[in-house]
C-alpha positions as CSV (number, residue, x, y, z in Angstrom):
1,M,-4.7,-75.7,-0.5
2,F,-3.5,-79.1,-1.6
3,V,0.1,-77.9,-1.4
4,M,-0.4,-76.9,2.2
5,I,-1.9,-80.3,3.0
6,R,1.0,-82.0,1.3
7,F,3.5,-80.0,3.3
8,A,1.7,-80.7,6.5
9,L,1.7,-84.5,5.8
10,I,5.4,-84.4,4.9
11,F,6.1,-82.8,8.2
12,R,4.0,-85.4,10.0
13,I,5.9,-88.2,8.2
14,I,9.2,-86.6,9.2
15,E,8.1,-86.3,12.8
16,S,6.7,-89.8,13.0
17,K,9.9,-91.3,11.4
18,I,12.3,-89.6,13.8
19,G,10.5,-91.0,16.8
20,T,9.8,-94.5,15.5
21,C,13.1,-95.5,13.8
22,K,14.5,-98.7,15.1
23,P,18.3,-99.2,14.9
24,W,18.1,-101.7,12.1
25,E,15.8,-99.5,10.1
26,S,17.9,-96.3,10.5
27,I,19.1,-96.2,6.8
28,R,15.5,-96.6,5.5
29,C,14.1,-94.0,7.9
30,F,16.9,-91.6,7.0
31,S,16.3,-92.0,3.3
32,Q,12.6,-91.3,3.8
33,I,13.3,-88.2,5.9
34,T,15.8,-87.0,3.4
35,E,13.3,-87.6,0.5
36,A,10.6,-85.7,2.4
37,S,12.7,-82.8,3.4
38,M,14.3,-82.4,-0.1
39,G,10.9,-81.7,-1.5
40,L,10.5,-78.7,0.8
41,K,13.9,-77.1,-0.1
42,R,13.9,-74.4,-2.8
43,N,17.7,-74.0,-3.1
44,V,19.0,-77.6,-3.7
45,S,22.3,-77.5,-5.5
46,L,22.7,-79.4,-8.8
47,S,25.3,-81.8,-7.4
48,S,23.1,-82.8,-4.5
49,A,20.1,-83.2,-6.7
50,L,22.0,-85.4,-9.2
51,G,23.5,-87.4,-6.3
52,Y,20.1,-88.1,-4.8
53,K,19.1,-91.7,-5.0
54,G,15.3,-91.5,-4.5
55,Q,14.4,-94.7,-6.4
56,G,10.8,-94.9,-7.5
57,P,9.5,-91.4,-6.6
58,Y,12.4,-89.6,-8.1
59,L,12.3,-91.7,-11.3
60,T,8.6,-90.9,-11.7
61,Y,9.4,-87.2,-11.1
62,I,12.1,-87.2,-13.9
63,L,10.0,-89.3,-16.3
64,H,7.0,-87.0,-15.8
65,R,9.1,-84.0,-16.9
66,I,10.5,-85.9,-19.8
67,G,7.0,-87.0,-20.8
68,G,5.7,-83.4,-20.7
69,A,8.7,-82.2,-22.8
70,G,8.3,-85.0,-25.3
71,M,4.6,-84.1,-25.8
72,A,5.5,-80.5,-26.2
73,V,8.1,-81.4,-28.9
74,F,5.6,-83.6,-30.7
75,L,2.9,-80.9,-30.6
76,A,5.3,-78.3,-31.9
77,M,6.4,-80.6,-34.7
78,H,2.9,-81.5,-35.6
79,L,1.7,-77.9,-35.8
80,T,4.7,-76.9,-37.8
81,A,4.2,-79.8,-40.3
82,S,0.5,-79.0,-40.6
83,F,1.2,-75.3,-41.2
84,L,3.9,-75.9,-43.8
85,E,1.8,-78.4,-45.7
86,S,-1.3,-76.2,-45.7
87,K,0.5,-73.3,-47.3
88,D,1.9,-73.4,-50.8
89,F,5.5,-72.9,-50.0
90,G,8.1,-74.4,-52.3
91,V,10.4,-75.7,-49.6
92,G,7.8,-75.7,-46.8
93,S,5.9,-78.7,-48.1
94,Q,9.1,-80.7,-48.4
95,I,9.9,-79.9,-44.7
96,G,6.4,-80.9,-43.8
97,D,6.8,-84.2,-45.6
98,V,10.1,-84.8,-43.7
99,L,8.3,-84.1,-40.4
100,N,5.5,-86.5,-41.4
101,D,8.0,-89.2,-42.2
102,I,9.4,-88.7,-38.7
103,F,5.9,-89.1,-37.2
104,F,5.4,-92.4,-39.0
105,N,8.8,-93.8,-37.7
106,P,7.9,-96.6,-35.2
107,V,10.7,-95.4,-32.8
108,F,9.2,-91.9,-32.7
109,Q,5.7,-93.4,-32.3
110,L,6.9,-95.5,-29.4
111,F,8.6,-92.5,-27.8
112,V,5.5,-90.4,-28.1
113,F,3.2,-93.1,-26.7
114,F,5.7,-93.6,-23.8
115,C,5.5,-89.8,-23.1
116,I,1.7,-89.6,-23.3
117,F,0.9,-92.8,-21.4
118,F,3.4,-92.2,-18.6
119,H,2.5,-88.5,-18.2
120,A,-1.2,-89.3,-18.1
121,I,-0.9,-92.2,-15.6
122,N,1.5,-90.4,-13.4
123,G,-0.7,-87.3,-13.5
124,L,-3.6,-89.4,-12.5
125,R,-1.6,-90.8,-9.5
126,I,-0.7,-87.2,-8.5
127,T,-4.3,-86.1,-8.7
128,I,-5.5,-89.1,-6.6
129,L,-2.9,-88.3,-3.9
130,D,-3.9,-84.6,-3.9
131,L,-7.6,-85.5,-3.6
132,F,-7.1,-88.1,-1.0
133,P,-4.3,-86.9,1.2
134,K,-4.5,-89.9,3.6
135,L,-3.1,-92.1,0.8
136,I,0.2,-90.3,0.9
137,T,1.4,-92.8,3.5
138,Y,1.1,-95.4,0.8
139,F,2.7,-93.4,-2.0
140,R,5.4,-96.1,-2.7
141,E,2.8,-98.8,-3.1
142,I,0.8,-96.5,-5.4
143,I,3.9,-96.0,-7.5
144,W,4.1,-99.8,-8.0
145,I,0.5,-99.9,-9.0
146,E,1.2,-97.0,-11.5
147,W,4.1,-99.0,-13.0
148,A,1.9,-102.1,-13.4
149,V,-0.8,-100.1,-15.1
150,F,1.7,-98.3,-17.3
151,F,3.6,-101.5,-18.4
152,T,0.3,-103.2,-19.3
153,V,-1.0,-100.2,-21.4
154,Y,2.3,-99.4,-22.9
155,G,3.1,-103.1,-23.7
156,F,-0.1,-103.3,-25.6
157,A,0.7,-100.2,-27.6
158,V,4.2,-101.5,-28.4
159,F,2.7,-104.8,-29.6
160,V,0.2,-103.0,-31.9
161,I,2.8,-100.5,-33.3
162,L,5.4,-103.2,-34.0
163,Q,2.8,-105.6,-35.4
164,A,1.6,-102.8,-37.8
165,E,5.2,-102.0,-38.8
166,F,6.5,-105.5,-39.4
167,G,3.2,-106.9,-40.8
168,G,1.0,-109.3,-39.1
């Protein structure tokens, strides 16, 4: 249902941009039309996808995927470490200790917090746009709000992690 509404709104955006583009806004209108139509294509080649310069929306798309993959890696490592330390394996507990040492590394903690916070905030943005389809016309502004919230929350997490690591 929400996907159909999103497709209908994308088509409306494309139709409205074609008719209302002024000559001095043609590049901006073309990039918005290209961005909207690329989302509808299923067979986009790798070279055209990598060459696409979608700025904010594309960056959030890529970082959302990286965040999900980072959380999956963290969860797999955490479950493996917990399993190996709970059993009385000779080598397994040493591997579990190594994995726990990785968990307590501040660089890894910052990466995991980045993945979790960005994935959660971006998922909230996507949910809001799906629940309130009229807001799709303001999706770029909503992305700026998302970045402001993310940098505020993540900046606080970075401060706390680094302060705990370097004493303070």
